[in-house]
Each structure stands twice: as C-alpha cells, then as structure tokens.
C-alpha positions as CSV (number, residue, x, y, z in Angstrom):
1,X,-0.1,0.2,-0.1
2,X,1.2,3.3,-0.8
3,X,2.7,6.2,2.4
4,X,0.7,9.2,1.3
5,X,-0.9,11.9,3.8
6,X,-4.3,13.1,2.9
7,X,-5.0,16.9,2.9
8,X,-7.2,16.8,6.1
9,X,-4.3,15.3,7.9
10,X,-1.1,16.4,9.7
11,X,1.9,14.9,9.4
12,X,2.2,13.8,13.0
13,X,-1.0,12.0,12.9
14,X,-0.6,10.0,9.9
15,X,-1.1,6.1,10.2
16,X,-0.8,3.5,7.4
17,X,-3.9,2.1,5.4
18,X,-2.3,-1.5,5.4
19,X,-2.8,-1.5,9.4
20,X,-6.6,-1.6,8.8
21,X,-9.9,-0.2,10.9
22,X,-8.6,2.4,13.7
23,X,-10.4,1.7,16.9
24,X,-10.6,3.0,20.2
25,X,-11.1,1.6,23.7
26,X,-11.3,3.6,27.0
27,X,-8.8,1.9,29.7
28,X,-8.3,3.4,33.0
29,X,-5.0,5.1,32.2
30,X,-7.3,6.9,29.1
31,X,-8.0,6.0,25.4
32,X,-6.1,4.1,23.4
33,X,-6.1,4.0,20.0
34,X,-5.2,0.5,17.9
35,X,-5.7,-1.1,14.5
36,X,-7.4,-4.1,13.5
37,X,-6.9,-6.1,10.7
38,X,-7.6,-9.9,9.0
39,X,-8.9,-12.8,10.3
40,X,-8.1,-15.9,12.1
41,X,-5.4,-16.7,15.1
42,X,-5.0,-13.5,17.3
43,X,-1.5,-11.2,17.0
44,X,-1.3,-8.2,19.2
45,X,1.6,-5.8,18.5
46,X,3.9,-3.4,20.5
47,X,6.0,-1.2,19.6
48,X,8.8,1.0,21.6
49,X,9.6,4.9,22.5
50,X,8.8,7.0,19.6
51,X,7.4,4.3,17.6
52,X,3.8,3.8,17.0
53,X,1.3,1.3,15.4
54,X,3.3,2.2,11.7
55,X,6.1,0.1,12.9
56,X,4.3,-3.2,11.9
57,X,2.7,-2.0,8.7
58,X,4.4,-3.7,6.5
59,X,4.6,-7.3,8.9
60,X,0.5,-6.9,9.1
61,X,0.2,-6.4,5.4
62,X,1.9,-9.8,4.7
63,X,0.0,-11.4,8.3
64,X,-3.7,-10.0,7.6
65,X,-4.3,-13.1,4.9
66,X,-3.7,-15.5,7.9
67,X,-4.1,-13.8,11.1
68,X,-6.0,-11.3,12.8
69,X,-3.9,-8.3,13.9
70,X,-3.7,-5.6,16.0
71,X,-1.8,-2.9,16.6
72,X,-2.3,-1.1,19.3
73,X,-0.7,2.8,19.5
74,X,1.0,3.0,23.2
75,X,1.6,6.5,24.4
76,X,4.9,6.0,24.1
77,X,5.8,9.4,22.4
78,X,4.6,8.7,19.2
79,X,0.8,9.3,19.7
80,X,-2.0,10.5,18.7
81,X,-4.4,10.3,22.0
82,X,-3.1,11.6,25.1
83,X,-3.6,9.2,28.6
84,X,-5.3,11.1,31.4
85,X,-3.0,13.4,33.7
86,X,-2.8,10.8,36.3
87,X,-1.8,7.8,34.1
88,X,0.7,5.8,35.5
89,X,3.3,5.6,32.5
90,X,5.8,3.6,34.5
91,X,7.0,0.4,33.4
92,X,4.4,-1.3,35.1
93,X,1.6,0.6,33.9
94,X,2.3,0.6,30.4
95,X,3.1,-3.5,31.1
96,X,-0.4,-3.3,32.7
97,X,-1.9,-1.0,29.6
98,X,-0.7,-4.1,27.3
99,X,-2.7,-6.8,29.5
100,X,-5.7,-4.0,30.1
101,X,-6.0,-3.6,26.4
102,X,-5.6,-7.4,25.4
103,X,-8.3,-8.3,28.6
104,X,-10.9,-5.5,27.6
105,X,-10.7,-6.8,23.7
106,X,-11.5,-10.4,25.1
107,X,-8.6,-11.9,23.2
108,X,-7.6,-15.2,24.1
109,X,-4.3,-17.7,22.7
110,X,-2.7,-14.3,22.0
111,X,0.6,-14.1,20.4
112,X,2.3,-11.1,21.6
113,X,5.2,-9.4,19.3
114,X,7.3,-6.8,21.3
115,X,10.2,-4.9,19.4
116,X,12.4,-2.3,21.3
117,X,10.9,-1.3,24.6
118,X,7.4,-2.3,23.7
119,X,9.4,-5.6,24.2
120,X,10.5,-4.9,27.9
121,X,7.2,-3.6,28.8
122,X,5.6,-7.3,27.2
123,X,7.5,-9.3,29.3
124,X,6.7,-7.3,32.3
125,X,2.8,-7.4,30.9
126,X,3.0,-11.6,30.4
127,X,5.0,-12.2,33.9
128,X,2.0,-10.0,35.9
129,X,-0.6,-11.7,33.9
130,X,-0.1,-14.6,31.2
131,X,-3.5,-16.2,31.4
132,X,-4.2,-14.5,27.9
133,X,-1.0,-15.3,26.3
134,X,-0.3,-18.7,24.7
135,X,3.0,-17.3,22.5
136,X,5.5,-14.3,22.9
137,X,7.8,-12.8,20.6
138,X,10.7,-10.7,21.6
139,X,12.1,-8.5,18.7
140,X,15.5,-6.9,19.2
141,X,14.5,-5.6,23.1
142,X,15.8,-5.5,26.5
143,X,16.2,-8.5,27.9
144,X,17.0,-9.3,31.7
145,X,20.5,-9.2,31.4
146,X,20.9,-5.8,30.0
147,X,19.8,-1.8,30.3
148,X,16.7,-0.1,30.2
149,X,17.1,1.7,28.7
150,X,20.4,0.9,26.5
151,X,23.1,3.2,25.7
152,X,23.3,6.0,24.4
153,X,19.7,6.3,25.3
154,X,20.2,5.9,28.8
155,X,20.7,9.6,29.4
156,X,17.1,10.1,28.7
157,X,15.4,8.9,32.0
158,X,17.4,12.1,33.5
159,X,16.4,14.6,31.1
160,X,13.1,13.3,31.2
161,X,12.5,15.0,34.6
162,X,11.8,18.4,33.4
163,X,9.5,17.5,30.5
164,X,10.5,21.7,28.7
165,X,14.1,19.9,28.7
166,X,12.9,16.8,26.9
167,X,10.9,18.8,24.8
168,X,13.8,21.3,24.1
169,X,15.9,18.0,22.9
170,X,13.6,16.3,20.8
171,X,13.0,19.8,18.7
172,X,16.3,18.7,17.2
173,X,14.3,15.9,15.9
174,X,12.1,18.3,13.4
175,X,15.3,18.3,11.3
176,X,14.8,14.7,9.2
177,X,18.7,14.8,8.8
178,X,19.3,14.5,12.2
179,X,16.9,11.2,12.7
180,X,19.5,9.7,11.2
181,X,22.2,9.9,13.4
182,X,23.8,7.9,15.8
183,X,22.2,10.3,19.0
184,X,18.7,9.7,17.2
185,X,17.4,6.8,14.9
186,X,20.7,5.9,13.2
187,X,21.2,2.8,15.2
188,X,18.0,1.6,15.3
189,X,17.2,1.4,11.4
190,X,19.4,0.4,8.8
191,X,17.1,1.1,5.9
192,X,15.9,4.1,4.7
193,X,13.1,5.4,6.1
194,X,10.3,7.1,4.3
195,X,9.3,10.5,5.3
196,X,5.8,10.1,6.3
197,X,6.3,7.6,8.6
198,X,9.6,9.2,9.9
199,X,7.4,12.2,11.0
200,X,5.0,10.2,12.5
201,X,7.3,8.5,14.7
202,X,9.5,12.0,15.6
203,X,7.0,14.9,15.6
204,X,4.3,14.1,17.7
205,X,6.5,14.4,21.0
206,X,6.9,18.3,19.7
207,X,3.6,19.0,18.2
208,X,1.6,18.1,21.6
209,X,2.3,19.3,25.0
210,X,0.1,16.9,26.5
211,X,1.9,13.9,24.6
212,X,5.5,15.3,25.4
213,X,3.5,15.1,28.9
214,X,3.2,11.0,28.2
215,X,6.3,11.0,27.1
216,X,8.4,12.2,30.0
217,X,6.7,10.4,32.4
218,X,7.3,7.1,30.4
219,X,11.2,8.4,30.0
220,X,11.9,9.3,33.6
221,X,10.2,6.4,35.1
222,X,12.2,4.0,33.1
223,X,14.7,1.3,34.9
224,X,16.0,-1.7,34.5
225,X,14.7,-3.4,37.8
226,X,11.2,-3.9,36.4
227,X,12.3,-5.9,33.2
228,X,14.8,-8.2,35.4
229,X,12.1,-8.9,37.6
230,X,9.6,-9.8,34.7
231,X,12.7,-11.8,33.3
232,X,13.4,-13.8,36.3
233,X,9.5,-14.5,36.6
234,X,9.2,-15.7,33.1
235,X,12.6,-17.8,33.2
236,X,11.3,-19.5,36.3
237,X,7.6,-19.8,35.3
238,X,6.3,-19.5,32.1
239,X,6.4,-22.8,30.2
240,X,4.9,-21.7,27.1
241,X,6.7,-20.8,23.9
242,X,9.3,-18.1,23.4
243,X,10.2,-16.5,20.1
244,X,13.3,-14.5,20.3
245,X,13.9,-12.5,16.5
246,X,17.2,-10.6,16.5
247,X,19.6,-9.3,14.2
248,X,23.0,-10.3,14.3
249,X,23.9,-6.6,13.1
250,X,22.1,-5.1,16.3
251,X,23.7,-2.6,17.9
252,X,21.4,-1.4,20.5
253,X,20.2,-4.7,21.8
254,X,23.2,-7.2,22.5
255,X,22.1,-11.1,20.2
256,X,24.3,-12.8,23.4
257,X,22.1,-11.4,25.5
258,X,19.1,-12.4,23.6
259,X,20.6,-15.9,23.3
260,X,21.4,-16.3,27.3
261,X,18.0,-15.5,28.0
262,X,16.4,-18.0,25.1
263,X,18.7,-20.7,26.7
264,X,17.2,-19.4,30.1
265,X,13.4,-19.6,29.5
266,X,11.4,-23.4,29.6
267,X,10.5,-23.2,25.4
268,X,12.3,-20.6,23.4
269,X,14.1,-20.4,19.9
270,X,16.5,-17.9,18.5
271,X,16.0,-16.8,14.8
272,X,18.5,-14.7,13.4
273,X,17.0,-11.7,11.2
274,X,20.0,-10.3,8.8
275,X,20.6,-7.2,7.1
276,X,18.9,-5.0,9.8
277,X,19.2,-3.0,13.3
278,X,16.9,-2.8,16.3
279,X,13.6,-1.6,14.1
280,X,13.4,-5.2,12.2
281,X,9.9,-4.8,11.0
282,X,11.0,-1.4,8.9
283,X,14.4,-3.0,7.8
284,X,13.2,-6.9,7.2
285,X,9.6,-7.1,7.2
286,X,9.2,-9.9,5.1
287,X,11.5,-12.1,7.3
288,X,10.2,-10.8,10.0
289,X,6.5,-11.7,9.0
290,X,7.6,-15.2,7.8
291,X,8.8,-16.2,11.2
292,X,6.2,-14.9,13.1
293,X,3.3,-16.4,11.2
294,X,5.6,-19.8,11.5
295,X,6.1,-19.8,14.9
296,X,1.6,-18.6,15.6
297,X,0.5,-21.4,13.6
C-alpha cells in the first residue's frame, strides 16, 4: 500500500492504511487507539519509544490474510491521543496497559509481539498476567541482562524529569537529517525510512504538549529493575513458547543477551534476521513476518 498523507491530516498524525481499521478502547489510564486487520488466530503488536502502530504496517500487510492483527498505538511518544493526567506510565503501568488492552478486547490464545521497549513492556505484561498470552515474540528489545533504556539512550530518564528540557532536546527531531544520526534513530534503523513514517515517529511529542507530558512520564520512570524482575519470573514459571527474532547486526540490543535469555527459558528459540538493526519491522518486514507466521501457526 502507498504511504501518502491526505490533505486533511497532519504529518505527525498519519497512520498507514495497511494497519486496517482504527478502533479505540477506554482503559483506566485513558483512551487507547489500536488498529485491526485480518482474520484468524490473533497477533497483538507492541512498539517501543518514539514509534507507533506504523512500525508494523509492512508486517501486518503480509500476515493479515492468515491472522487477526491488532497493532496497539501505545503512549510512548509518537501517539495521537494523550492519556489521563494521572495515568501510570511507569514500566509496570505500561505493561499493565498492554494486559488491559488484551483483556478489554476479550482476546485469548494471543501471540504477543514486542519490539524495542515494547518488548520490555510485553515481558512485564506477561509476567504479571500470563493467562491471555499463548506465545511471546521478543524482537530486538531489553532482556534481564541489559539496561533499560540501553546506551546511548540511557541519559533520557534524567532529562525527562523536566518535560520542558525533554521538549527542547526533541526539537532537533524536526530536522529529518538529524533523525538518521546515532543519537536519534541511526542505530535503530539500517535502511532508509519513508519521510511520512519518520514524521509520524518524531513529530508528535514536539507538536502536542500533552503527548510530550506522556513521553516525559514514560522516559523518566524507565529503569532496569522491572524488566529484570519480569525476566526472572518468566524464566522461573513461563512454560509457553517464546521466539527471539534478532539481528546479528543489532547495535543496541546484544544478540548474546538474547541467546542467554533464550537458553534460560523453558521453551524458546532464537532466529537470526539478517541485514537490519533494532527496528526489524522496518528493515526486514518480510523475513520477520515469515518467522512470526510460522511461530504463531
């Protein structure tokens, strides 16, 4: 499907038609948008910081003929609808948000797929409420053996304690050239990204003060301990299947950590996704979709 912006939309609000139908649910933390497409066994997709449901557009385009694909638009800095002012957006709160979305939609036997910090939050969600998730896919994300957030983004929690300072820092993202540098998305995305998609990732938190407020809450509360605890609980008690889909070239999340985690879990395997970085759904959507389809089936 073509990626184009209609005259009625703004760059930071754009979502791909490949995601399917936009829907919305009301949760204790606020309104959560999501996208639904396809039919069959259910796959739920969770993105990470400064990304949104668009991350999964090319993967869903390949899977929707066989699966019901639900892409969450999580409040992680590139969302369109701000959460309530008192929303808990700590790691535990974001994990709970994923669990509540799955429960609210009355989904069962779900394959949950998490990329980047969305993978961290997915582990927290499953460790706390495993009953709805039959299979877990971790795609280039934090593990119990890595830091959250990982270098070189480990300074963001301190900056985010002052939302105004975080907003000033992110103003640089208005420049598309800066987005491709290592300090922005350069370590995460190997291949060129369409401008309309890049805008949808980078511009929401500098275009809307309420979105920036949510972003600051998410980033300022990030810490490794909840991810490490979730990992320990999954190693100890999660007996369902886990797939690690990782790029050997990943420059942020070490494949050695994924391998160590994989070996510690009850039923897990690791597959290599070549020629990509951490945002595998952008760099290698076809290869990732193949692995998810085989695993979910």
